[in-house]
C-alpha positions in Angstrom: -7.5 3.9 3.3 -5.3 4.1 0.4 -3.4 7.2 -1.0 -1.4 7.7 -4.2 2.1 9.0 -3.5 3.9 10.8 -6.3 7.7 11.1 -6.0 9.6 14.0 -7.5 13.3 15.2 -7.3 14.9 18.7 -6.8 18.4 19.9 -5.9 18.9 20.8 -2.2 19.6 24.3 -3.1 19.0 26.2 -6.3 21.1 29.4 -6.7 20.5 30.4 -10.2 20.7 33.8 -11.8 17.5 35.5 -12.8 18.6 35.4 -16.4 19.4 31.7 -16.3 16.0 30.9 -14.6 14.2 32.8 -17.3 15.8 30.6 -20.0 14.2 27.5 -18.5 10.6 26.6 -19.5 7.5 26.7 -17.5 6.0 23.2 -16.9 2.3 22.2 -17.3 0.1 19.7 -15.6 0.8 17.4 -18.6 4.4 17.4 -17.5 3.9 16.7 -13.7 0.7 14.7 -13.3 0.5 10.9 -13.9 -1.7 10.5 -16.9 -0.2 13.6 -18.5 1.1 13.2 -22.0 4.6 14.1 -21.1 4.8 12.9 -17.5 6.8 9.7 -18.0 9.4 11.6 -20.1 10.2 13.7 -17.1 10.8 11.2 -14.3 14.4 10.0 -13.7 15.3 7.0 -15.8 14.7 3.6 -14.5 15.7 0.0 -15.4 12.3 -1.8 -15.7 12.0 -5.5 -15.1 14.9 -6.1 -12.8 14.4 -9.3 -10.8 16.2 -12.3 -9.4 16.7 -15.7 -11.0 18.0 -17.3 -7.9 21.2 -15.3 -7.3 21.4 -14.1 -10.9 20.1 -10.6 -11.6 18.0 -10.6 -14.8 16.4 -7.8 -16.8 13.1 -8.6 -18.4 12.8 -6.0 -21.0 10.5 -5.4 -24.0 12.6 -7.3 -26.7 14.7 -9.7 -24.6 15.7 -11.0 -21.2 19.2 -10.4 -20.1 21.5 -11.8 -17.4 23.5 -9.2 -15.5 26.8 -10.0 -13.9 26.6 -9.0 -10.2 30.2 -7.7 -10.1 30.7 -6.1 -13.5 27.2 -5.2 -14.6 27.8 -6.7 -18.0 24.6 -8.0 -19.8 24.2 -11.2 -21.7 21.0 -12.1 -23.6 19.2 -15.2 -22.4 16.1 -15.1 -24.6 14.5 -12.9 -27.1 10.9 -11.9 -27.8 11.3 -13.2 -31.3 12.3 -16.7 -30.1 9.3 -16.9 -27.7 6.9 -15.8 -30.3 8.2 -18.4 -32.7 7.5 -21.1 -30.2 4.0 -19.7 -29.4 2.9 -19.4 -33.0 4.7 -22.3 -34.7 6.0 -24.6 -32.0 4.3 -27.8 -30.8 1.5 -27.4 -28.2 -0.1 -29.9 -25.9 -3.6 -29.2 -27.2 -5.5 -27.2 -29.7 -6.1 -23.6 -28.8 -9.4 -21.7 -29.1 -7.8 -19.2 -31.5 -4.4 -18.4 -32.8 -2.2 -16.7 -30.3 -1.3 -13.2 -31.1 2.4 -12.3 -30.8 3.6 -11.0 -27.5 4.6 -7.3 -27.5 6.9 -7.5 -24.4 8.7 -9.8 -22.1 8.6 -7.4 -19.1 5.9 -9.5 -17.3 7.8 -12.8 -17.6 9.4 -14.5 -14.6 12.0 -17.2 -14.0 10.5 -19.2 -11.1 13.2 -21.9 -10.7 16.8 -20.8 -10.1 18.2 -24.1 -11.4 15.9 -24.5 -14.5 16.0 -22.6 -17.8 12.3 -21.9 -17.8 10.4 -18.7 -18.5 6.9 -18.2 -17.2 4.4 -15.8 -18.7 0.7 -15.4 -19.3 -1.6 -14.2 -22.1 -5.2 -14.7 -23.3 -6.8 -15.5 -26.7 -10.2 -15.0 -28.1 -12.6 -12.1 -28.2 -15.3 -10.5 -26.0 -17.7 -13.4 -26.7 -15.3 -16.1 -25.7 -11.8 -15.9 -24.4 -9.4 -18.1 -22.5 -6.3 -17.3 -20.4 -3.1 -19.2 -20.7 0.0 -19.6 -18.6 3.0 -20.7 -20.7 6.4 -22.2 -19.7 9.2 -21.8 -22.2 12.5 -23.5 -22.1 15.0 -21.0 -23.5 17.7 -23.6 -24.0 15.6 -26.1 -25.9 13.6 -23.2 -27.4 10.2 -24.8 -26.9 7.1 -24.8 -24.8 7.2 -27.3 -21.9 3.8 -26.8 -20.4 0.6 -24.7 -20.7 -2.3 -24.0 -18.4 -5.6 -23.3 -20.0 -7.8 -21.1 -17.8 -11.3 -21.4 -19.2 -13.1 -19.4 -16.6 -13.8 -15.8 -17.6 -12.0 -12.9 -15.9 -9.5 -15.1 -13.9 -7.5 -13.1 -11.4 -5.4 -13.4 -8.2 -3.0 -15.9 -9.9 -0.8 -17.6 -7.3 1.8 -20.0 -8.7 3.6 -22.5 -6.5 7.0 -23.4 -7.9 7.4 -26.3 -5.5 4.5 -28.3 -7.0 3.9 -26.5 -10.3 0.3 -25.7 -9.5 -1.5 -22.4 -10.2 -4.2 -21.1 -7.9 -6.5 -18.4 -9.1 -10.0 -17.0 -8.7 -12.8 -16.4 -11.2 -15.9 -14.6 -10.0 -16.2 -15.6 -6.4 -14.7 -19.1 -6.7 -11.3 -20.6 -6.3 -9.6 -23.0 -8.7 -6.3 -24.7 -9.2 -4.6 -25.8 -12.4 -1.6 -27.9 -13.3 -0.7 -29.6 -16.6 -3.3 -29.6 -19.3 -6.7 -28.4 -20.2 -8.9 -28.3 -17.2 -8.9 -26.7 -13.7 -10.2 -28.1 -10.4 -12.7 -26.1 -8.4 -11.6 -25.8 -4.7 -14.9 -24.2 -3.7 -17.7 -24.4 -2.7 -17.8 -25.3 0.9 -19.3 -28.7 1.5 -22.1 -27.3 3.7 -23.1 -24.7 1.1 -26.4 -25.8 -0.5 -26.7 -22.7 -2.7 -24.4 -19.8 -3.0 -25.3 -16.4 -4.5 -22.7 -14.4 -6.3 -21.1 -11.8 -4.0 -22.4 -13.6 -0.9 -19.7 -16.3 -0.5 -16.2 -15.4 -1.8 -13.3 -17.8 -1.9 -9.6 -17.2 -2.3 -9.7 -13.4 -2.2 -8.4 -10.9 0.3 -10.8 -10.4 3.3 -11.5 -7.8 5.9 -11.4 -5.1 3.2 -7.6 -5.5 2.9 -6.9 -4.2 6.4 -4.3 -5.9 8.8 -1.7 -6.3 6.0 -4.0 -8.6 4.0 -3.5 -8.3 0.3 -4.2 -11.9 -0.9 -6.5 -14.8 -0.2 -4.4 -17.9 -1.0 -1.4 -19.3 0.8 0.6 -22.3 -0.5 2.4 -24.5 2.0 6.3 -24.5 1.8 6.4 -27.8 -0.1 3.2 -27.3 -2.1 1.3 -30.1 -0.4 -1.5 -27.8 0.7 -3.3 -24.6 -0.2 -4.8 -22.5 2.6 -7.4 -20.0 1.5 -9.9 -17.5 2.9 -13.6 -18.1 2.6 -15.7 -15.0 3.3 -19.5 -15.2 3.9 -21.0 -11.8 3.1 -24.6 -12.8 3.1 -25.3 -10.9 6.3 -23.6 -7.7 5.2 -25.7 -4.8 3.9 -25.6 -4.1 0.2 -24.5 -0.5 -0.5 -26.4 0.6 -3.7 -23.7 1.9 -6.1 -25.2 3.0 -9.4 -23.6 2.6 -12.8 -24.9 5.5 -15.0 -23.1 4.5 -18.2 -25.9 2.1 -19.2 -29.0 3.2 -21.1 -30.9 3.0 -17.9 -28.7 3.3 -14.8 -27.8 -0.1 -13.4 -27.7 -1.0 -9.7 -24.3 -2.6 -8.8 -24.4 -3.2 -5.1 -21.3 -3.5 -3.1 -21.0 -5.4 0.2 -20.1 -2.6 2.6 -20.2 -3.2 6.4 -20.4 0.2 8.1 -19.1 0.9 11.6 -21.2 -0.7 14.3 -23.1 -2.9 11.8 -23.0 -6.6 11.0 -19.7 -7.6 9.4 -18.8 -10.6 7.2 -17.7 -14.0 8.6 -14.3 -15.4 7.6 -13.0 -19.0 7.8 -9.8 -20.5 6.6 -9.9 -23.6 4.5 -7.1 -26.0 3.6 -7.0 -27.9 0.3 -4.8 -31.0 0.1 -3.4 -31.2 -3.4 -2.9 -35.0 -3.4 -6.4 -36.0 -2.4 -8.5 -33.0 -3.3 -9.8 -33.0 0.3 -10.8 -29.6 1.9 -11.0 -29.1 5.7 -11.6 -25.9 7.6 -9.7 -24.6 10.7 -11.8 -25.3 13.8 -11.6 -21.7 15.0 -15.1 -21.6 16.5 -17.7 -19.0 15.7 -16.1 -16.5 13.3 -18.6 -13.8 14.2 -17.0 -10.4 15.0 -13.4 -11.7 14.7 -10.6 -11.0 12.2 -8.4 -13.8 10.9 -5.2 -12.1 9.8 -1.6 -13.0 8.6 -1.9 -16.7 7.7 1.4 -18.5 7.7 2.7 -22.1 7.6 5.3 -24.0 9.6 8.2 -25.3 7.4 7.2 -28.9 7.9 3.6 -28.1 6.7 2.1 -29.6 9.8 0.9 -26.3 11.4 -1.0 -23.2 10.2 -0.7 -20.0 12.2 -3.3 -17.2 12.3 -3.2 -14.0 14.2 -6.7 -13.6 15.4 -8.1 -10.3 16.5 -11.3 -9.5 18.3 -13.9 -7.0 16.9 -12.7 -4.3 19.3 -9.2 -4.8 17.9 -7.6 -4.5 21.3 -6.6 -8.2 21.8 -4.6 -10.2 19.3 -3.8 -13.9 19.7 -1.3 -16.0 17.7 -3.1 -19.3 17.3 -1.7 -22.6 16.0 -3.8 -25.2 14.1 -3.1 -28.7 12.9 -3.0 -28.5 9.1 -4.2 -32.0 8.4 -7.3 -31.8 10.6 -7.9 -28.1 11.3 -7.8 -28.8 15.0 -6.9 -25.9 17.2 -3.6 -26.6 19.0 -3.2 -23.6 21.2 -2.3 -19.9 21.6 1.3 -19.1 21.3 1.3 -15.3 22.0 -1.2 -12.7 23.1 -1.1 -8.9 23.1 -3.5 -6.2 24.4 -3.8 -2.5 24.2 -6.6 -0.3 25.5 -6.7 1.6 22.2 -5.9 -1.0 19.5 -3.5 -3.7 18.4 -2.8 -3.9 14.7 -1.1 -7.1 13.4 0.3 -6.3 10.0 2.8 -9.1 9.2 2.7 -13.0 9.1 5.3 -15.1 10.8 8.6 -15.7 9.2 10.6 -18.8 10.1 14.3 -18.9 10.2 15.6 -20.9 7.2 18.4 -22.4 9.4 16.2 -23.3 12.3 12.6 -24.6 11.6 11.7 -24.3 15.3 12.1 -20.5 15.5 10.2 -17.7 13.8 10.0 -13.9 13.8 7.0 -12.1 15.1 6.5 -8.3 14.5 4.8 -6.2 17.2 4.4 -2.6 18.4 4.1 -3.6 22.0 7.0 -1.3 23.0 5.8 1.6 20.9 7.5 0.9 17.6 7.2 -2.0 15.2 10.1 -4.4 16.1 11.2 -8.0 15.6 10.8 -10.7 18.2 12.3 -14.2 17.9 10.0 -16.9 19.2 11.0 -20.5 19.9 8.4 -23.2 19.4 10.4 -25.7 21.5 10.8 -23.5 24.6 8.0 -22.3 26.9 7.6 -18.7 27.9 6.8 -17.5 31.4 3.1 -17.5 30.7 2.3 -14.4 32.7 1.0 -11.0 31.5 3.7 -8.3 31.3 3.6 -4.6 30.7 4.9 -3.1 27.4 6.6 0.2 27.3 3.5 2.1 26.4 0.9 2.8 29.0 -1.8 0.1 29.0 0.1 -2.2 26.6 0.4 -5.8 27.9 1.5 -9.1 26.4 1.6 -12.8 27.3 4.4 -15.1 26.0 3.4 -18.8 25.9 6.7 -19.3 24.0 10.2 -18.1 24.8 10.6 -14.7 23.2 13.9 -12.8 22.4 13.7 -9.2 21.1 15.9 -8.8 18.0 15.5 -5.0 17.5 14.7 -2.2 19.9 14.6 1.6 20.0 12.6 4.6 19.0 12.5 3.7 15.3 10.6 1.0 13.5 11.2 -2.0 11.2 9.3 -1.5 8.0 10.0 -4.7 6.2 11.8 -8.0 6.3 13.3 -8.5 2.8 14.6 -12.0 3.6 17.6 -13.9 5.0 21.3 -14.6 4.3 21.0 -18.2 5.7 24.8 -18.8 5.3 25.6 -16.0 7.8 22.4 -16.3 9.8 21.4 -12.8 9.1 18.1 -10.9 8.3 17.9 -8.2 5.8 15.5 -5.4 6.8 14.3 -2.0 5.9 13.9 0.5 8.8 13.6 4.1 9.9 16.6 3.9 12.2 18.5 6.6 10.3 15.5 8.9 10.1 11.7 8.7 10.1 11.9 10.4 6.7 13.8 7.5 5.2 13.9 3.8 4.5 17.4 2.4 4.9 18.6 -1.2 4.5 20.4 -3.1 7.2 21.8 -6.6 7.7 20.8 -7.9 11.2 22.8 -10.6 12.8 20.4 -12.8 14.7 22.9 -14.0 17.3 24.6 -10.7 18.2 21.9 -8.2 17.3 24.4 -6.2 15.3 23.1 -4.1 12.4 25.2 -3.2 9.4 24.0 -0.4 7.1 23.8 -1.5 3.5 24.1 1.1 0.7 23.9 4.8 1.0 22.9 6.4 4.3 20.9 9.0 2.5 17.4 8.7 1.1 14.8 6.1 0.3 15.8 2.6 -0.6 13.5 0.0 -2.3 15.2 -3.3 -2.6 14.7 -7.0 -3.5 16.9 -9.8 -2.1 18.5 -12.7 -4.1 17.7 -16.3 -3.2 20.8 -16.8 -1.0 20.5 -13.4 0.6 24.0 -12.3 -0.6 22.9 -9.5 -3.0 20.2 -6.8 -3.2 18.8 -4.9 -6.1 18.8 -1.5 -4.5 16.7 1.3 -6.1 17.6 4.4 -4.3 16.6 8.1 -4.6 16.8 11.1 -2.4 16.3 14.9 -2.5 19.7 15.2 -4.2 19.8 11.9 -6.2 17.3 11.3 -9.0 17.8 7.6 -9.1 20.6 5.1 -8.5 20.2 1.4 -9.0 22.9 -0.8 -7.5 23.6 -4.6 -7.2 24.5 -4.4 -3.6 26.3 -7.2 -1.6 24.8 -7.7 1.9 28.2 -7.9 3.5 28.3 -4.1 3.8 30.7 -3.5 0.9 30.1 -1.3 -2.1 28.1 -2.7 -5.0 28.0 -2.5 -8.8 26.1 0.6 -10.0 23.8 -0.2 -12.9 22.2 3.2 -13.3 22.8 6.8 -12.2 20.0 9.1 -13.4 19.6 12.8 -13.2 16.2 14.5 -13.1 15.1 15.8 -16.5 13.0 18.5 -14.8 16.0 20.1 -13.3 17.6 20.9 -16.6 14.5 21.8 -18.4 12.3 23.8 -16.0 12.4 26.7 -13.6 11.7 24.9 -10.4 10.7 26.3 -7.0 12.8 26.2 -3.8 11.7 23.4 -1.5 12.8 23.1 2.2 11.9 20.9 5.1 12.1 21.5 8.8 10.3 20.9 12.1 7.8 22.8 14.2 6.2 21.9 17.5 2.9 20.1 17.6 -0.1 21.5 19.5 1.0 19.5 22.6 4.1 21.8 22.8 6.6 19.0 22.8 6.4 16.8 19.8 8.4 17.7 16.7 6.4 17.6 13.4 8.1 17.6 10.0 6.9 20.2 7.4 7.7 20.8 3.7 7.6 24.3 2.4 7.5 25.1 -1.4 8.1 28.7 -2.3 6.7 30.3 -5.5 8.8 30.0 -8.6 10.8 33.3 -9.1 10.2 34.0 -5.4 10.2 37.7 -4.4 10.5 38.2 -0.6 8.9 41.6 -0.9 5.6 40.2 -2.3 2.6 38.8 -0.4 1.6 35.3 -1.6 -1.5 33.2 -1.0 -0.7 29.9 0.6 -2.3 26.4 0.4 -1.9 23.6 2.9 -1.9 20.1 1.3 -3.1 17.7 4.1 -3.6 14.1 4.8 -3.0 13.6 8.5 -4.4 10.1 9.0 -2.9 6.6 9.8 -0.7 4.7 7.5 0.3 7.8 5.5 3.3 10.1 5.5 3.6 13.0 3.1 7.2 13.9 3.6 10.3 11.8 2.8 13.8 12.3 1.8 13.0 11.6 -1.8 12.5 13.5 -5.1 11.1 16.9 -4.2 10.7 15.7 -0.6 7.6 14.0 -1.8 6.0 17.2 -3.1 3.5 16.3 -5.8 3.5 17.6 -9.3 0.5 19.7 -8.4 2.4 21.4 -5.5 5.1 22.4 -7.9 2.5 23.6 -10.4 0.8 25.8 -7.9 4.2 27.2 -6.8 4.7 28.1 -10.4 1.4 29.9 -10.3 2.5 32.0 -7.3 1.3 30.0 -4.3 3.3 29.1 -1.1 2.6 25.4 -0.5 2.9 23.8 2.9 2.5 20.2 4.2 2.7 19.1 7.8 2.8 15.5 8.9 0.6 15.9 12.0 0.2 13.5 14.9 -1.9 10.6 13.7 0.3 9.9 10.7 2.7 7.1 9.9 6.3 6.0 10.8 6.6 7.9 14.1 5.5 5.1 16.5 2.3 4.0 18.0 1.9 6.8 20.6 2.3 9.4 17.8 -0.4 7.7 15.8 -3.0 6.6 18.4 -3.3 10.0 20.2 -6.2 10.6 17.9 -8.1 7.5 19.1 -11.9 7.9 19.3 -11.7 11.5 18.2 -10.4 11.6 14.7 -9.7 15.1 13.4 -9.3 16.9 16.7 -5.5 16.6 17.5 -4.7 16.5 13.8 -6.4 19.8 13.1 -4.7 21.4 16.0 -1.3 20.5 14.5 -2.4 21.8 11.1 -3.3 25.1 12.7 0.3 25.2 14.0 1.2 25.0 10.4 -1.0 28.0 9.7 0.8 29.9 12.5 4.1 29.1 10.9 2.8 30.4 7.6 1.6 33.6 9.1 5.0 34.1 10.7 6.5 34.4 7.2 6.6 37.9 6.0 5.8 36.9 2.4 2.6 35.0 3.2 -0.8 36.8 3.0 -2.5 35.5 6.2 -5.9 36.4 4.7 -5.5 34.1 1.7 -4.9 30.6 3.1 -6.4 27.6 1.5 -6.4 23.8 2.2 -6.7 20.7 0.0 -6.6 17.0 0.7 -8.0 13.7 -0.5 -9.7 10.8 1.4 -8.7 11.3 5.0 -7.2 14.5 3.7 -10.7 15.3 2.3 -12.1 14.8 5.8 -9.4 17.1 7.2 -10.0 19.7 4.6 -13.7 19.9 5.2 -13.2 19.8 9.0 -10.7 22.6 8.9 -12.9 24.8 6.8 -15.8 24.2 9.2 -13.9 24.2 12.5 -11.6 27.2 11.7 -13.8 29.2 9.3 -11.9 32.5 10.0 -8.5 30.9 9.1 -9.2 29.1 5.8 -10.7 31.0 2.9 -10.8 28.2 0.3 -10.8 24.4 0.4 -11.0 21.6 -2.0 -11.9 18.2 -0.4 -11.5 15.1 -2.4 -13.3 11.8 -1.6 -14.0 13.0 2.0 -15.2 11.1 5.0 -18.0 13.2 6.4 -19.5 10.9 9.0 -17.5 8.0 10.4 -20.7 6.0 10.9 -20.7 5.7 7.1 -17.1 4.3 7.0 -16.2 0.6 7.0 -16.0 -1.6 10.1 -12.4 -2.6 10.1 -10.7 0.8 9.7 -13.4 2.9 11.3 -13.8 0.9 14.5 -10.0 0.6 15.0 -9.6 4.3 15.4 -13.1 5.3 16.6 -14.6 2.2 18.3 -18.3 1.7 17.4 -21.0 4.4 17.2 -22.7 2.6 20.0 -19.7 2.7 22.4 -18.4 6.1 21.4 -21.4 8.3 20.5 -19.6 11.5 21.7 -16.6 10.8 19.5 -18.7 10.1 16.4 -20.8 13.2 17.0 -17.7 15.3 17.3 -16.3 14.0 14.0 -19.6 14.2 12.2 -19.1 17.1 9.8 -22.8 17.4 9.1 -23.1 18.9 12.6 -20.8 21.8 11.5 -22.4 22.5 8.2 -23.7 25.9 9.3 -20.1 27.1 10.1 -19.0 27.3 6.4 -17.9 30.8 5.5 -15.3 30.4 2.8 -15.5 28.6 -0.6 -15.5 24.8 -0.3 -15.6 22.4 -3.2 -16.1 18.7 -2.7 -14.9 16.3 -5.5 -15.9 12.6 -5.6 -15.9 9.6 -7.8 -19.4 8.7 -8.7 -19.1 5.1 -7.5 -16.4 5.5 -4.8 -16.3 2.1 -3.0 -14.1 3.5 -0.1 -15.7 6.8 0.9 -19.1 6.0 -0.4 -21.1 8.9 -2.1 -23.5 9.0 0.9 -20.9 11.0 2.8 -21.1 13.9 0.4 -24.8 13.7 -0.3 -25.8 13.8 3.3 -23.4 16.7 3.9 -25.0 18.7 1.0 -28.4 18.1 2.6 -27.1 19.4 5.9 -25.6 22.5 4.2 -28.9 23.1 2.5 -30.8 23.0 5.8 -28.1 25.2 7.4 -28.2 27.7 4.6 -24.5 27.3 3.5 -23.3 26.8 0.0 -20.5 24.3 -0.8 -19.7 23.4 -4.4 -19.7 19.9 -5.9 -18.0 18.1 -8.8 -18.4 14.4 -9.6 -16.4 12.1 -11.8 -19.0 9.6 -13.1 -18.1 5.9 -12.8 -14.8 6.8 -11.1 -13.8 5.2 -7.8 -11.9 6.7 -4.9 -9.1 8.1 -7.1 -9.1 9.5 -10.6 -6.7 7.8 -13.0 -5.2 8.5 -16.4 -6.6 11.5 -18.2 -9.2 12.0 -15.5 -6.4 12.7 -13.1 -5.1 15.5 -15.3 -8.6 17.0 -15.6 -9.0 16.7 -11.8 -5.9 18.8 -11.2 -6.9 21.3 -13.8 -10.2 21.6 -12.0 -8.7 22.0 -8.5 -6.3 24.6 -9.9 -9.2 26.6 -11.4 -11.0 26.6 -8.1 -8.1 28.1 -6.2 -7.3 30.6 -9.0 -10.9 31.8 -9.0 -11.4 32.1 -5.2 -8.0 32.4 -3.5 -5.7 34.3 -5.9 
């Protein structure tokens, strides 16, 4: 379940005189909501298009591409947009195009795939709605000419996956998979040899599977030397069609979506391997794919083996399985892990660049996601052992050495410094509210902090692992971009940016702190936003903004502590805004998250009520005017809180809510709830239709008319339950929108939410 995070910045403390505060302007939703006409003018400045060309930092900008000196920050132009357009329009081409190529407007999307070649790669399309073609171009900016072109004749090509080792491009068009190299025509990798007839949307090749759970975000996987392409094949023919309806046509059009609901038949996935040299396709001999998940596909450095982390339908037993790449034959199980609640593999294997016999595996077996070094040449003990969490067990068929340990988690592996045998990671070791960068020595286990200790760091690593592009922000720093060496020394600052909102607008006071969870022992982080021009002698209404579910965290040490533009806007209108990251949310370890297992909404709501108690302890909060708002899982929480605690919450706005977990998808729903057949009590307790008669306050539900994530059936069945129970929620629909509103619809959405609270809570 995806959520859109909006990051904003504010000074730690604001002690301004009343006169000075009045001199600053009030802001509008157009200023603080993405899609607003002034939003992008008010975020801290950035340097778009920073990326690596080997170990050289380059900036792909609108009019040119510049090389940046890692030590001085000085910029040198490599190529200009004018030069590229001259070659596109007037230079020699390997074949005649369908139509003249229009000039490019920017070079920001270009890349430099080869560190030792002066080649620029970019894509474009020509033609019109009737007939169009996509092209991938390679431009030599020393010789100033095109060196190669791919013509992609299939309509609506997507999922482009370029392999720099062999120069081939994999892509999908419709439900099929293709590869292209030099010249006019592509080669179809699909269909499967046994498929006599395939119906669109039934068999899908080369796309992400299992509804993008388990860290899956793509469907093609080039081997290290480019000899093979592994790919997903997903058979959805047995999956129920969910009848989404497009109402923008003259007569509404049925546009069904394959949607496997919890406890129902799911799709079947197999992994194919295409050999580039021969064009031969084989499939991994994994046995019957029914009710199994094939996650985190990876290759051995010598291209002889493919590794898949396979998970059973119950999601409580993961196996790392090795297959022979040339034949698809199953070679054996290398590692196994069980947990009575769930095991959730999120990351593929990563081999050490200086030792092709060892790889890193990521696991939560000891309660937090950590790195484990596995040796393919050394056998493990081969016996089941207990992890640190109750019920957690694992079996090591290979020798395993823990690389990181502790009550914090590794969030990402950015890459390696092979020369020093070090791994560059992002982790929560400093604080669960932050992402910090560390250099980890594989031999000693020593970790060296890279960059500032404060805040959130997003970074990319150079080819050799000696430099990072570190994009850093915190509550007190708008943005700072640094070319940072990975030896722990200071780097070259490319940008220091203040926050435009600080100087222009009268902003609210924002603080963070901790309160005890309903279990009486766990610390929960909260964020409190006071009204603009706060008067401690007044009584203010309060709104809780909630999410509360897995894989989401609403509070970080970032701009405004992650308070959204709407939170600030409501503070300007005189509301106290509170957010609590309850148990069940992200970055606090497995036990913190899985305490909600089989009963989603119960423990999370108890923690949110602790937030209400905190609000009521504040002399300036009107305890009779408390509202709640959230989206997606937060929409489920909003509705649930309104129905379970009707005497606490006066007004709620629930966006895209889950109402009945039986209507949610197999992969996510069954991980946290099991199936309706095995957990009927839990599903009944989390079915908000059963509580429809409890509604006392004003509740509005807002949905996208063709939401593919929380399908409209959730809301429609809840409305029917309310009708039968004699209660009266309100409804607003964004026709043809999905799970989130974007662009101008997003501004309208927040105008609408604001009006609802102003009408019923103010």
